[in-house]
TORKOL-4160 file (C-alpha; in steps of 0.2 Angstrom, whole numbers, padded with zeros to 4 digits, m for minus):
470
<pt num="1" X="0082" Y="0063" Z="m0043"/>
<pt num="2" X="0069" Y="0071" Z="m0031"/>
<pt num="3" X="0058" Y="0058" Z="m0023"/>
<pt num="4" X="0043" Y="0063" Z="m0011"/>
<pt num="5" X="0035" Y="0049" Z="m0001"/>
<pt num="6" X="0017" Y="0050" Z="0005"/>
<pt num="7" X="0008" Y="0039" Z="0018"/>
<pt num="8" X="m0006" Y="0041" Z="0030"/>
<pt num="9" X="0005" Y="0040" Z="0045"/>
<pt num="10" X="0023" Y="0036" Z="0051"/>
<pt num="11" X="0018" Y="0025" Z="0066"/>
<pt num="12" X="0029" Y="0010" Z="0070"/>
<pt num="13" X="0025" Y="m0004" Z="0059"/>
<pt num="14" X="0028" Y="m0012" Z="0042"/>
<pt num="15" X="0025" Y="0002" Z="0030"/>
<pt num="16" X="0034" Y="0015" Z="0040"/>
<pt num="17" X="0049" Y="0003" Z="0041"/>
<pt num="18" X="0049" Y="0001" Z="0022"/>
<pt num="19" X="0048" Y="0020" Z="0019"/>
<pt num="20" X="0063" Y="0022" Z="0031"/>
<pt num="21" X="0072" Y="0008" Z="0022"/>
<pt num="22" X="0069" Y="0016" Z="0005"/>
<pt num="23" X="0075" Y="0033" Z="0010"/>
<pt num="24" X="0091" Y="0025" Z="0018"/>
<pt num="25" X="0094" Y="0014" Z="0003"/>
<pt num="26" X="0093" Y="0029" Z="m0009"/>
<pt num="27" X="0106" Y="0038" Z="0001"/>
<pt num="28" X="0115" Y="0051" Z="m0009"/>
<pt num="29" X="0107" Y="0046" Z="m0025"/>
<pt num="30" X="0091" Y="0055" Z="m0022"/>
<pt num="31" X="0084" Y="0069" Z="m0012"/>
<pt num="32" X="0070" Y="0064" Z="m0002"/>
<pt num="33" X="0055" Y="0071" Z="0008"/>
<pt num="34" X="0041" Y="0062" Z="0018"/>
<pt num="35" X="0023" Y="0068" Z="0018"/>
<pt num="36" X="0012" Y="0061" Z="0031"/>
<pt num="37" X="m0005" Y="0063" Z="0039"/>
<pt num="38" X="0002" Y="0064" Z="0057"/>
<pt num="39" X="0018" Y="0070" Z="0065"/>
<pt num="40" X="0029" Y="0055" Z="0068"/>
<pt num="41" X="0031" Y="0048" Z="0086"/>
<pt num="42" X="0049" Y="0045" Z="0084"/>
<pt num="43" X="0063" Y="0052" Z="0073"/>
<pt num="44" X="0063" Y="0047" Z="0054"/>
<pt num="45" X="0077" Y="0048" Z="0042"/>
<pt num="46" X="0071" Y="0062" Z="0031"/>
<pt num="47" X="0063" Y="0079" Z="0031"/>
<pt num="48" X="0045" Y="0077" Z="0036"/>
<pt num="49" X="0029" Y="0087" Z="0033"/>
<pt num="50" X="0013" Y="0084" Z="0042"/>
<pt num="51" X="m0003" Y="0087" Z="0032"/>
<pt num="52" X="m0018" Y="0081" Z="0042"/>
<pt num="53" X="m0029" Y="0079" Z="0026"/>
<pt num="54" X="m0019" Y="0063" Z="0021"/>
<pt num="55" X="m0021" Y="0055" Z="0038"/>
<pt num="56" X="m0034" Y="0041" Z="0043"/>
<pt num="57" X="m0052" Y="0047" Z="0045"/>
<pt num="58" X="m0056" Y="0052" Z="0063"/>
<pt num="59" X="m0073" Y="0054" Z="0070"/>
<pt num="60" X="m0077" Y="0073" Z="0073"/>
<pt num="61" X="m0062" Y="0079" Z="0063"/>
<pt num="62" X="m0066" Y="0092" Z="0050"/>
<pt num="63" X="m0062" Y="0087" Z="0032"/>
<pt num="64" X="m0053" Y="0098" Z="0020"/>
<pt num="65" X="m0058" Y="0096" Z="0002"/>
<pt num="66" X="m0047" Y="0085" Z="m0009"/>
<pt num="67" X="m0042" Y="0100" Z="m0019"/>
<pt num="68" X="m0036" Y="0109" Z="m0004"/>
<pt num="69" X="m0026" Y="0095" Z="0003"/>
<pt num="70" X="m0018" Y="0092" Z="m0015"/>
<pt num="71" X="m0014" Y="0110" Z="m0014"/>
<pt num="72" X="m0005" Y="0108" Z="0003"/>
<pt num="73" X="0005" Y="0093" Z="m0004"/>
<pt num="74" X="0011" Y="0103" Z="m0019"/>
<pt num="75" X="0015" Y="0118" Z="m0008"/>
<pt num="76" X="0025" Y="0107" Z="0004"/>
<pt num="77" X="0035" Y="0099" Z="m0011"/>
<pt num="78" X="0038" Y="0116" Z="m0018"/>
<pt num="79" X="0045" Y="0122" Z="m0002"/>
<pt num="80" X="0058" Y="0108" Z="m0003"/>
<pt num="81" X="0061" Y="0109" Z="m0022"/>
<pt num="82" X="0056" Y="0125" Z="m0032"/>
<pt num="83" X="0055" Y="0114" Z="m0047"/>
<pt num="84" X="0044" Y="0101" Z="m0039"/>
<pt num="85" X="0048" Y="0082" Z="m0037"/>
<pt num="86" X="0052" Y="0069" Z="m0050"/>
<pt num="87" X="0040" Y="0056" Z="m0042"/>
<pt num="88" X="0028" Y="0056" Z="m0028"/>
<pt num="89" X="0029" Y="0038" Z="m0021"/>
<pt num="90" X="0013" Y="0034" Z="m0012"/>
<pt num="91" X="0011" Y="0019" Z="0000"/>
<pt num="92" X="m0004" Y="0009" Z="0002"/>
<pt num="93" X="m0016" Y="0020" Z="m0008"/>
<pt num="94" X="m0030" Y="0007" Z="m0011"/>
<pt num="95" X="m0035" Y="0005" Z="0007"/>
<pt num="96" X="m0050" Y="0016" Z="0011"/>
<pt num="97" X="m0043" Y="0023" Z="0027"/>
<pt num="98" X="m0046" Y="0040" Z="0021"/>
<pt num="99" X="m0062" Y="0043" Z="0011"/>
<pt num="100" X="m0054" Y="0057" Z="0001"/>
<pt num="101" X="m0037" Y="0049" Z="m0003"/>
<pt num="102" X="m0041" Y="0043" Z="m0020"/>
<pt num="103" X="m0049" Y="0060" Z="m0024"/>
<pt num="104" X="m0033" Y="0069" Z="m0017"/>
<pt num="105" X="m0022" Y="0058" Z="m0028"/>
<pt num="106" X="m0032" Y="0061" Z="m0044"/>
<pt num="107" X="m0032" Y="0080" Z="m0040"/>
<pt num="108" X="m0013" Y="0079" Z="m0039"/>
<pt num="109" X="m0012" Y="0069" Z="m0055"/>
<pt num="110" X="m0022" Y="0082" Z="m0064"/>
<pt num="111" X="m0010" Y="0095" Z="m0058"/>
<pt num="112" X="0005" Y="0086" Z="m0066"/>
<pt num="113" X="0012" Y="0076" Z="m0052"/>
<pt num="114" X="0020" Y="0060" Z="m0057"/>
<pt num="115" X="0013" Y="0046" Z="m0046"/>
<pt num="116" X="0020" Y="0030" Z="m0041"/>
<pt num="117" X="0008" Y="0019" Z="m0031"/>
<pt num="118" X="0015" Y="0005" Z="m0020"/>
<pt num="119" X="0003" Y="m0008" Z="m0014"/>
<pt num="120" X="0007" Y="m0017" Z="0002"/>
<pt num="121" X="m0011" Y="m0023" Z="0005"/>
<pt num="122" X="m0027" Y="m0025" Z="m0005"/>
<pt num="123" X="m0044" Y="m0021" Z="0003"/>
<pt num="124" X="m0050" Y="m0035" Z="m0008"/>
<pt num="125" X="m0040" Y="m0048" Z="0002"/>
<pt num="126" X="m0053" Y="m0049" Z="0016"/>
<pt num="127" X="m0054" Y="m0031" Z="0021"/>
<pt num="128" X="m0072" Y="m0026" Z="0016"/>
<pt num="129" X="m0073" Y="m0011" Z="0028"/>
<pt num="130" X="m0057" Y="m0004" Z="0020"/>
<pt num="131" X="m0064" Y="m0005" Z="0002"/>
<pt num="132" X="m0067" Y="0010" Z="m0010"/>
<pt num="133" X="m0084" Y="0004" Z="m0015"/>
<pt num="134" X="m0088" Y="0019" Z="m0026"/>
<pt num="135" X="m0071" Y="0027" Z="m0031"/>
<pt num="136" X="m0061" Y="0019" Z="m0045"/>
<pt num="137" X="m0043" Y="0016" Z="m0043"/>
<pt num="138" X="m0031" Y="0028" Z="m0051"/>
<pt num="139" X="m0028" Y="0025" Z="m0070"/>
<pt num="140" X="m0013" Y="0030" Z="m0081"/>
<pt num="141" X="0000" Y="0029" Z="m0068"/>
<pt num="142" X="0013" Y="0016" Z="m0062"/>
<pt num="143" X="0010" Y="0004" Z="m0048"/>
<pt num="144" X="0022" Y="m0006" Z="m0037"/>
<pt num="145" X="0020" Y="m0022" Z="m0028"/>
<pt num="146" X="0030" Y="m0032" Z="m0015"/>
<pt num="147" X="0028" Y="m0050" Z="m0021"/>
<pt num="148" X="0025" Y="m0059" Z="m0038"/>
<pt num="149" X="0007" Y="m0065" Z="m0032"/>
<pt num="150" X="0001" Y="m0047" Z="m0032"/>
<pt num="151" X="0010" Y="m0043" Z="m0048"/>
<pt num="152" X="0001" Y="m0057" Z="m0057"/>
<pt num="153" X="m0016" Y="m0051" Z="m0048"/>
<pt num="154" X="m0014" Y="m0034" Z="m0056"/>
<pt num="155" X="m0010" Y="m0040" Z="m0073"/>
<pt num="156" X="m0026" Y="m0051" Z="m0073"/>
<pt num="157" X="m0035" Y="m0035" Z="m0067"/>
<pt num="158" X="m0030" Y="m0025" Z="m0082"/>
<pt num="159" X="m0013" Y="m0017" Z="m0079"/>
<pt num="160" X="0002" Y="m0019" Z="m0091"/>
<pt num="161" X="0019" Y="m0026" Z="m0088"/>
<pt num="162" X="0027" Y="m0010" Z="m0091"/>
<pt num="163" X="0016" Y="m0001" Z="m0078"/>
<pt num="164" X="0018" Y="m0013" Z="m0063"/>
<pt num="165" X="0035" Y="m0015" Z="m0054"/>
<pt num="166" X="0041" Y="m0028" Z="m0041"/>
<pt num="167" X="0049" Y="m0020" Z="m0026"/>
<pt num="168" X="0054" Y="m0035" Z="m0015"/>
<pt num="169" X="0058" Y="m0027" Z="0002"/>
<pt num="170" X="0075" Y="m0028" Z="0009"/>
<pt num="171" X="0079" Y="m0038" Z="0024"/>
<pt num="172" X="0090" Y="m0031" Z="0038"/>
<pt num="173" X="0099" Y="m0043" Z="0049"/>
<pt num="174" X="0091" Y="m0046" Z="0066"/>
<pt num="175" X="0103" Y="m0038" Z="0078"/>
<pt num="176" X="0119" Y="m0044" Z="0070"/>
<pt num="177" X="0130" Y="m0035" Z="0083"/>
<pt num="178" X="0121" Y="m0043" Z="0098"/>
<pt num="179" X="0132" Y="m0055" Z="0107"/>
<pt num="180" X="0126" Y="m0073" Z="0106"/>
<pt num="181" X="0114" Y="m0077" Z="0120"/>
<pt num="182" X="0112" Y="m0095" Z="0127"/>
<pt num="183" X="0096" Y="m0102" Z="0120"/>
<pt num="184" X="0082" Y="m0104" Z="0133"/>
<pt num="185" X="0067" Y="m0116" Z="0132"/>
<pt num="186" X="0058" Y="m0103" Z="0121"/>
<pt num="187" X="0050" Y="m0104" Z="0104"/>
<pt num="188" X="0047" Y="m0087" Z="0096"/>
<pt num="189" X="0032" Y="m0082" Z="0086"/>
<pt num="190" X="0037" Y="m0063" Z="0083"/>
<pt num="191" X="0020" Y="m0056" Z="0077"/>
<pt num="192" X="0006" Y="m0044" Z="0082"/>
<pt num="193" X="m0007" Y="m0057" Z="0087"/>
<pt num="194" X="m0020" Y="m0052" Z="0074"/>
<pt num="195" X="m0032" Y="m0066" Z="0068"/>
<pt num="196" X="m0023" Y="m0068" Z="0051"/>
<pt num="197" X="m0008" Y="m0074" Z="0060"/>
<pt num="198" X="m0018" Y="m0089" Z="0065"/>
<pt num="199" X="m0013" Y="m0090" Z="0084"/>
<pt num="200" X="m0024" Y="m0105" Z="0086"/>
<pt num="201" X="m0012" Y="m0115" Z="0075"/>
<pt num="202" X="0003" Y="m0109" Z="0084"/>
<pt num="203" X="m0005" Y="m0115" Z="0100"/>
<pt num="204" X="m0009" Y="m0132" Z="0092"/>
<pt num="205" X="0010" Y="m0134" Z="0086"/>
<pt num="206" X="0015" Y="m0130" Z="0104"/>
<pt num="207" X="0006" Y="m0146" Z="0110"/>
<pt num="208" X="0019" Y="m0156" Z="0100"/>
<pt num="209" X="0035" Y="m0148" Z="0106"/>
<pt num="210" X="0046" Y="m0161" Z="0112"/>
<pt num="211" X="0055" Y="m0153" Z="0127"/>
<pt num="212" X="0040" Y="m0143" Z="0135"/>
<pt num="213" X="0046" Y="m0127" Z="0127"/>
<pt num="214" X="0037" Y="m0111" Z="0130"/>
<pt num="215" X="0028" Y="m0103" Z="0115"/>
<pt num="216" X="0031" Y="m0084" Z="0116"/>
<pt num="217" X="0020" Y="m0073" Z="0105"/>
<pt num="218" X="0027" Y="m0056" Z="0105"/>
<pt num="219" X="0014" Y="m0042" Z="0103"/>
<pt num="220" X="m0004" Y="m0039" Z="0106"/>
<pt num="221" X="m0016" Y="m0033" Z="0092"/>
<pt num="222" X="m0023" Y="m0015" Z="0091"/>
<pt num="223" X="m0040" Y="m0017" Z="0083"/>
<pt num="224" X="m0056" Y="m0022" Z="0092"/>
<pt num="225" X="m0060" Y="m0038" Z="0083"/>
<pt num="226" X="m0042" Y="m0044" Z="0085"/>
<pt num="227" X="m0041" Y="m0039" Z="0103"/>
<pt num="228" X="m0057" Y="m0050" Z="0106"/>
<pt num="229" X="m0049" Y="m0065" Z="0098"/>
<pt num="230" X="m0033" Y="m0062" Z="0108"/>
<pt num="231" X="m0041" Y="m0061" Z="0124"/>
<pt num="232" X="m0050" Y="m0077" Z="0120"/>
<pt num="233" X="m0034" Y="m0086" Z="0116"/>
<pt num="234" X="m0026" Y="m0080" Z="0132"/>
<pt num="235" X="m0041" Y="m0086" Z="0143"/>
<pt num="236" X="m0041" Y="m0103" Z="0133"/>
<pt num="237" X="m0022" Y="m0105" Z="0136"/>
<pt num="238" X="m0023" Y="m0101" Z="0155"/>
<pt num="239" X="m0039" Y="m0112" Z="0157"/>
<pt num="240" X="m0030" Y="m0127" Z="0150"/>
<pt num="241" X="m0013" Y="m0124" Z="0158"/>
<pt num="242" X="m0004" Y="m0122" Z="0141"/>
<pt num="243" X="0014" Y="m0116" Z="0140"/>
<pt num="244" X="0011" Y="m0100" Z="0131"/>
<pt num="245" X="0017" Y="m0083" Z="0135"/>
<pt num="246" X="0007" Y="m0069" Z="0126"/>
<pt num="247" X="0014" Y="m0051" Z="0124"/>
<pt num="248" X="0031" Y="m0057" Z="0127"/>
<pt num="249" X="0040" Y="m0041" Z="0120"/>
<pt num="250" X="0030" Y="m0030" Z="0132"/>
<pt num="251" X="0039" Y="m0039" Z="0146"/>
<pt num="252" X="0056" Y="m0043" Z="0139"/>
<pt num="253" X="0068" Y="m0035" Z="0128"/>
<pt num="254" X="0065" Y="m0041" Z="0110"/>
<pt num="255" X="0083" Y="m0043" Z="0106"/>
<pt num="256" X="0085" Y="m0055" Z="0121"/>
<pt num="257" X="0069" Y="m0065" Z="0115"/>
<pt num="258" X="0077" Y="m0067" Z="0098"/>
<pt num="259" X="0094" Y="m0071" Z="0104"/>
<pt num="260" X="0088" Y="m0084" Z="0118"/>
<pt num="261" X="0075" Y="m0093" Z="0107"/>
<pt num="262" X="0078" Y="m0111" Z="0101"/>
<pt num="263" X="0069" Y="m0108" Z="0085"/>
<pt num="264" X="0055" Y="m0097" Z="0077"/>
<pt num="265" X="0038" Y="m0103" Z="0070"/>
<pt num="266" X="0025" Y="m0095" Z="0058"/>
<pt num="267" X="0007" Y="m0100" Z="0056"/>
<pt num="268" X="0000" Y="m0085" Z="0047"/>
<pt num="269" X="m0013" Y="m0089" Z="0033"/>
<pt num="270" X="m0009" Y="m0073" Z="0023"/>
<pt num="271" X="0006" Y="m0061" Z="0021"/>
<pt num="272" X="0011" Y="m0047" Z="0011"/>
<pt num="273" X="0030" Y="m0048" Z="0008"/>
<pt num="274" X="0033" Y="m0062" Z="0020"/>
<pt num="275" X="0047" Y="m0056" Z="0032"/>
<pt num="276" X="0043" Y="m0070" Z="0043"/>
<pt num="277" X="0051" Y="m0082" Z="0031"/>
<pt num="278" X="0067" Y="m0073" Z="0029"/>
<pt num="279" X="0071" Y="m0063" Z="0045"/>
<pt num="280" X="0074" Y="m0078" Z="0057"/>
<pt num="281" X="0089" Y="m0084" Z="0046"/>
<pt num="282" X="0098" Y="m0068" Z="0048"/>
<pt num="283" X="0098" Y="m0071" Z="0067"/>
<pt num="284" X="0104" Y="m0089" Z="0063"/>
<pt num="285" X="0088" Y="m0096" Z="0069"/>
<pt num="286" X="0078" Y="m0110" Z="0062"/>
<pt num="287" X="0060" Y="m0107" Z="0057"/>
<pt num="288" X="0046" Y="m0120" Z="0057"/>
<pt num="289" X="0027" Y="m0120" Z="0053"/>
<pt num="290" X="0016" Y="m0115" Z="0038"/>
<pt num="291" X="0022" Y="m0111" Z="0021"/>
<pt num="292" X="0012" Y="m0099" Z="0010"/>
<pt num="293" X="0017" Y="m0105" Z="m0008"/>
<pt num="294" X="0011" Y="m0090" Z="m0017"/>
<pt num="295" X="0022" Y="m0079" Z="m0006"/>
<pt num="296" X="0037" Y="m0091" Z="m0004"/>
<pt num="297" X="0039" Y="m0095" Z="m0022"/>
<pt num="298" X="0049" Y="m0078" Z="m0024"/>
<pt num="299" X="0061" Y="m0084" Z="m0010"/>
<pt num="300" X="0063" Y="m0101" Z="m0016"/>
<pt num="301" X="0068" Y="m0094" Z="m0034"/>
<pt num="302" X="0082" Y="m0086" Z="m0025"/>
<pt num="303" X="0088" Y="m0102" Z="m0017"/>
<pt num="304" X="0080" Y="m0101" Z="0000"/>
<pt num="305" X="0075" Y="m0118" Z="0005"/>
<pt num="306" X="0058" Y="m0119" Z="0014"/>
<pt num="307" X="0054" Y="m0137" Z="0009"/>
<pt num="308" X="0053" Y="m0142" Z="0028"/>
<pt num="309" X="0037" Y="m0131" Z="0030"/>
<pt num="310" X="0020" Y="m0138" Z="0028"/>
<pt num="311" X="0006" Y="m0130" Z="0017"/>
<pt num="312" X="m0009" Y="m0138" Z="0026"/>
<pt num="313" X="m0013" Y="m0144" Z="0044"/>
<pt num="314" X="m0027" Y="m0156" Z="0041"/>
<pt num="315" X="m0040" Y="m0161" Z="0055"/>
<pt num="316" X="m0055" Y="m0172" Z="0053"/>
<pt num="317" X="m0071" Y="m0162" Z="0049"/>
<pt num="318" X="m0080" Y="m0173" Z="0061"/>
<pt num="319" X="m0071" Y="m0165" Z="0075"/>
<pt num="320" X="m0079" Y="m0148" Z="0072"/>
<pt num="321" X="m0097" Y="m0153" Z="0066"/>
<pt num="322" X="m0100" Y="m0152" Z="0048"/>
<pt num="323" X="m0117" Y="m0144" Z="0048"/>
<pt num="324" X="m0111" Y="m0130" Z="0059"/>
<pt num="325" X="m0096" Y="m0126" Z="0049"/>
<pt num="326" X="m0107" Y="m0127" Z="0033"/>
<pt num="327" X="m0119" Y="m0114" Z="0040"/>
<pt num="328" X="m0105" Y="m0102" Z="0046"/>
<pt num="329" X="m0095" Y="m0102" Z="0030"/>
<pt num="330" X="m0111" Y="m0099" Z="0019"/>
<pt num="331" X="m0116" Y="m0085" Z="0031"/>
<pt num="332" X="m0099" Y="m0077" Z="0030"/>
<pt num="333" X="m0098" Y="m0078" Z="0011"/>
<pt num="334" X="m0115" Y="m0070" Z="0009"/>
<pt num="335" X="m0111" Y="m0056" Z="0022"/>
<pt num="336" X="m0095" Y="m0052" Z="0013"/>
<pt num="337" X="m0104" Y="m0051" Z="m0004"/>
<pt num="338" X="m0115" Y="m0038" Z="0004"/>
<pt num="339" X="m0101" Y="m0028" Z="0011"/>
<pt num="340" X="m0092" Y="m0028" Z="m0006"/>
<pt num="341" X="m0108" Y="m0025" Z="m0015"/>
<pt num="342" X="m0103" Y="m0040" Z="m0025"/>
<pt num="343" X="m0115" Y="m0054" Z="m0032"/>
<pt num="344" X="m0109" Y="m0072" Z="m0033"/>
<pt num="345" X="m0119" Y="m0085" Z="m0042"/>
<pt num="346" X="m0128" Y="m0095" Z="m0028"/>
<pt num="347" X="m0125" Y="m0111" Z="m0038"/>
<pt num="348" X="m0106" Y="m0108" Z="m0037"/>
<pt num="349" X="m0107" Y="m0105" Z="m0018"/>
<pt num="350" X="m0118" Y="m0121" Z="m0015"/>
<pt num="351" X="m0106" Y="m0131" Z="m0026"/>
<pt num="352" X="m0091" Y="m0125" Z="m0017"/>
<pt num="353" X="m0099" Y="m0129" Z="0000"/>
<pt num="354" X="m0104" Y="m0146" Z="m0005"/>
<pt num="355" X="m0087" Y="m0150" Z="m0011"/>
<pt num="356" X="m0079" Y="m0142" Z="0004"/>
<pt num="357" X="m0089" Y="m0151" Z="0017"/>
<pt num="358" X="m0089" Y="m0168" Z="0008"/>
<pt num="359" X="m0070" Y="m0170" Z="0012"/>
<pt num="360" X="m0066" Y="m0180" Z="0027"/>
<pt num="361" X="m0053" Y="m0168" Z="0032"/>
<pt num="362" X="m0051" Y="m0149" Z="0032"/>
<pt num="363" X="m0036" Y="m0137" Z="0034"/>
<pt num="364" X="m0035" Y="m0130" Z="0052"/>
<pt num="365" X="m0031" Y="m0113" Z="0044"/>
<pt num="366" X="m0048" Y="m0112" Z="0036"/>
<pt num="367" X="m0057" Y="m0113" Z="0053"/>
<pt num="368" X="m0061" Y="m0099" Z="0065"/>
<pt num="369" X="m0057" Y="m0098" Z="0084"/>
<pt num="370" X="m0072" Y="m0108" Z="0089"/>
<pt num="371" X="m0069" Y="m0123" Z="0078"/>
<pt num="372" X="m0050" Y="m0122" Z="0082"/>
<pt num="373" X="m0053" Y="m0123" Z="0100"/>
<pt num="374" X="m0063" Y="m0138" Z="0098"/>
<pt num="375" X="m0049" Y="m0146" Z="0088"/>
<pt num="376" X="m0036" Y="m0142" Z="0102"/>
<pt num="377" X="m0048" Y="m0149" Z="0115"/>
<pt num="378" X="m0048" Y="m0165" Z="0105"/>
<pt num="379" X="m0030" Y="m0166" Z="0105"/>
<pt num="380" X="m0029" Y="m0162" Z="0124"/>
<pt num="381" X="m0042" Y="m0175" Z="0128"/>
<pt num="382" X="m0032" Y="m0191" Z="0124"/>
<pt num="383" X="m0017" Y="m0199" Z="0115"/>
<pt num="384" X="m0029" Y="m0207" Z="0102"/>
<pt num="385" X="m0034" Y="m0190" Z="0095"/>
<pt num="386" X="m0016" Y="m0184" Z="0096"/>
<pt num="387" X="m0010" Y="m0199" Z="0086"/>
<pt num="388" X="m0024" Y="m0196" Z="0073"/>
<pt num="389" X="m0017" Y="m0179" Z="0070"/>
<pt num="390" X="0000" Y="m0185" Z="0068"/>
<pt num="391" X="m0006" Y="m0198" Z="0055"/>
<pt num="392" X="m0014" Y="m0184" Z="0045"/>
<pt num="393" X="0001" Y="m0172" Z="0047"/>
<pt num="394" X="0018" Y="m0182" Z="0049"/>
<pt num="395" X="0027" Y="m0165" Z="0051"/>
<pt num="396" X="0020" Y="m0165" Z="0069"/>
<pt num="397" X="0033" Y="m0178" Z="0073"/>
<pt num="398" X="0047" Y="m0166" Z="0070"/>
<pt num="399" X="0041" Y="m0150" Z="0077"/>
<pt num="400" X="0058" Y="m0146" Z="0085"/>
<pt num="401" X="0069" Y="m0159" Z="0078"/>
<pt num="402" X="0073" Y="m0156" Z="0060"/>
<pt num="403" X="0088" Y="m0165" Z="0052"/>
<pt num="404" X="0102" Y="m0155" Z="0044"/>
<pt num="405" X="0095" Y="m0139" Z="0052"/>
<pt num="406" X="0113" Y="m0131" Z="0053"/>
<pt num="407" X="0116" Y="m0132" Z="0035"/>
<pt num="408" X="0099" Y="m0126" Z="0031"/>
<pt num="409" X="0101" Y="m0111" Z="0042"/>
<pt num="410" X="0118" Y="m0107" Z="0035"/>
<pt num="411" X="0111" Y="m0108" Z="0017"/>
<pt num="412" X="0096" Y="m0098" Z="0020"/>
<pt num="413" X="0105" Y="m0084" Z="0030"/>
<pt num="414" X="0118" Y="m0083" Z="0015"/>
<pt num="415" X="0104" Y="m0082" Z="0002"/>
<pt num="416" X="0094" Y="m0069" Z="0011"/>
<pt num="417" X="0109" Y="m0058" Z="0014"/>
<pt num="418" X="0114" Y="m0059" Z="m0005"/>
<pt num="419" X="0097" Y="m0056" Z="m0013"/>
<pt num="420" X="0088" Y="m0045" Z="0000"/>
<pt num="421" X="0102" Y="m0033" Z="0004"/>
<pt num="422" X="0101" Y="m0014" Z="0005"/>
<pt num="423" X="0112" Y="m0012" Z="m0010"/>
<pt num="424" X="0101" Y="m0024" Z="m0021"/>
<pt num="425" X="0086" Y="m0014" Z="m0015"/>
<pt num="426" X="0094" Y="0003" Z="m0020"/>
<pt num="427" X="0098" Y="m0004" Z="m0037"/>
<pt num="428" X="0080" Y="m0010" Z="m0040"/>
<pt num="429" X="0072" Y="0007" Z="m0034"/>
<pt num="430" X="0083" Y="0017" Z="m0045"/>
<pt num="431" X="0079" Y="0006" Z="m0060"/>
<pt num="432" X="0060" Y="0008" Z="m0056"/>
<pt num="433" X="0061" Y="0026" Z="m0054"/>
<pt num="434" X="0070" Y="0028" Z="m0071"/>
<pt num="435" X="0057" Y="0018" Z="m0079"/>
<pt num="436" X="0043" Y="0028" Z="m0071"/>
<pt num="437" X="0051" Y="0045" Z="m0077"/>
<pt num="438" X="0054" Y="0039" Z="m0094"/>
<pt num="439" X="0039" Y="0028" Z="m0098"/>
<pt num="440" X="0021" Y="0034" Z="m0099"/>
<pt num="441" X="0007" Y="0021" Z="m0096"/>
<pt num="442" X="m0011" Y="0020" Z="m0101"/>
<pt num="443" X="m0019" Y="0008" Z="m0090"/>
<pt num="444" X="m0033" Y="0005" Z="m0077"/>
<pt num="445" X="m0038" Y="m0008" Z="m0064"/>
<pt num="446" X="m0054" Y="m0018" Z="m0067"/>
<pt num="447" X="m0060" Y="m0018" Z="m0048"/>
<pt num="448" X="m0072" Y="m0033" Z="m0051"/>
<pt num="449" X="m0058" Y="m0043" Z="m0059"/>
<pt num="450" X="m0047" Y="m0038" Z="m0045"/>
<pt num="451" X="m0059" Y="m0043" Z="m0031"/>
<pt num="452" X="m0062" Y="m0060" Z="m0040"/>
<pt num="453" X="m0043" Y="m0064" Z="m0038"/>
<pt num="454" X="m0045" Y="m0064" Z="m0019"/>
<pt num="455" X="m0064" Y="m0067" Z="m0015"/>
<pt num="456" X="m0063" Y="m0085" Z="m0021"/>
<pt num="457" X="m0073" Y="m0098" Z="m0011"/>
<pt num="458" X="m0060" Y="m0111" Z="m0013"/>
<pt num="459" X="m0048" Y="m0100" Z="m0003"/>
<pt num="460" X="m0061" Y="m0095" Z="0010"/>
<pt num="461" X="m0054" Y="m0094" Z="0028"/>
<pt num="462" X="m0066" Y="m0089" Z="0042"/>
<pt num="463" X="m0051" Y="m0081" Z="0051"/>
<pt num="464" X="m0048" Y="m0069" Z="0037"/>
<pt num="465" X="m0066" Y="m0066" Z="0030"/>
<pt num="466" X="m0076" Y="m0067" Z="0046"/>
<pt num="467" X="m0067" Y="m0053" Z="0055"/>
<pt num="468" X="m0079" Y="m0039" Z="0049"/>
<pt num="469" X="m0095" Y="m0049" Z="0049"/>
<pt num="470" X="m0097" Y="m0058" Z="0066"/>
């Protein structure tokens, strides 16, 4: 079977890692080719052709027409295989990083290319500036998703079971050949510190470490809005003499950070696949923090035990100021409605806000940095507030002292290796490709129904939805 992969770029990151894993998993079972908008910075594991027309939009860059770019893609595929490819496997096609991307794909579809569209992220999930407001998503082709949540979301938005496929990522062991390193007094949060990773909550957890461990956050963000938040947290930590090391992997070898850490944490409020819930076990490290039930359910069905994680971190609403919070949430909802060109019943918004603010407590992950810093100031100000937070969240009593952790690590490491191996990944990919080549589908996505799956007031976090409107 001949498989061509297509993505905007091959810069280091999650999607590039997945493409490399897919090529490597297929091995000798398929011939492969990668088409990308930019020349890769480092070596990739397959023949690669750069076609600028499929890259991210850039200011001042001249645009080729969708038809011309589609022609270049077909030419590149034809240069590799005279008979063309069996499947063009496209990654992240529903993020408007290239204004012509959907038009390019539609042009390819009209010319007989068999498309398989794998979604890693939805613009509807808090990314209004990456949303195709005018173009419809491609119809009558197969889609792939990386978790059951997104599978169900697409079914509710109009796709059919035979036309949507689950491609759970494979999980490579973190440095299995690295010699054991004596644990240091480090707790690792191995993330790029974007807002959605909820850095404030990681800092809050660090206040309850029992042995004055250093919280090490590995990488800085790239985008302007995330950098602003990152700089703010660095200044806050320094100003309050908090035991936090930012950008740790820029100063130390990442393998050493992993090997020398006492345990990992995660406080993210949203994930795609959820590597952070699996990778630590492969390094025989415990993980603590926030569980995302709609992501973790896939792992728990495979026998991976995540019961020790919490789903909410409650704080008193009185600590942040109810009126200010009400006003900010309402403003953010309305601005996001405008960006998505989406109307929401004002009564529904008011009903949600009333119910939301009538509660005495609120989840820390729903707050933005301003409110989160107010909470942390409260905890730092005295034992009474610290004890109040422990009363609301008993998990804070055991931040780094979880019973039976060795058995849990062993079980979760074994289950991760069993169910998320490269061989399992290969079997699943080949089965999906076989279904795509042998099953035609007639289906389309209702974009409004899709947006409603994500843009729900009851799940409204200012960290996610306020990134583009502040």
